[in-house]
Residue, then its C-alpha position, 0 to 999 in steps of 0.5 A: m114413890r111407885k106412883t111418881l116412877l110410873v108416871l116418869l116411865a110413862s112420860t119418857l115412853i110418850l115422849s121418846g116416840c115423838a116426831t123429831k125435825k131432821q135437817l139433810v145435811p151433805t155427807g158426800g158427793s163428787k163435783a166431777d159426777g155432778t153428784v151431792r149425797m145428803s143425810y140425817s140420822y135418827g134414834m130407834f124411838e124417834q119418828p123422823v120428819v124431814d123437809p125434802q125441800q130443805g135437801l134440795a135447796d142445799a144440793k142446789t147450793r153445792c151444786s152451784a158452788w161447783g158451778y152447775s145450775g141446779a139439782e134434782a133427787f135421783g129419787g129414793s133413799t139408802s136406810v143403813c143402821s149405823q149403830m147396832s146394840s143387843s136391842g136391834c138398830t139404835m141409830t138409822t142413817v138415811t141418804t138421798e142422793y141428788q144430781c147436779t143439773g146443767d152444763l158445769k161452768k169451767 
């Protein structure tokens, strides 16, 4: 029984620290300012793997829907603890802001 519990615990610890693919999703922005915010969240034991090209493509799509011709990242991201517990931060949200480019078609 003890050996089974030890194997189960070890497996849980190993798997909980694995890389986890995350997608950037739109979380805000302004058509008038030509900005799009894209975010993803990850848990305490996750190691997020993010494709920045996916975020840029989705930001370009949003900007295009607003009448702009493209988008580019401002550079850098903001990380905020979105869920706190007695153990520390259990959920972190990372946000990247994009600037829509090109003339706004009216």
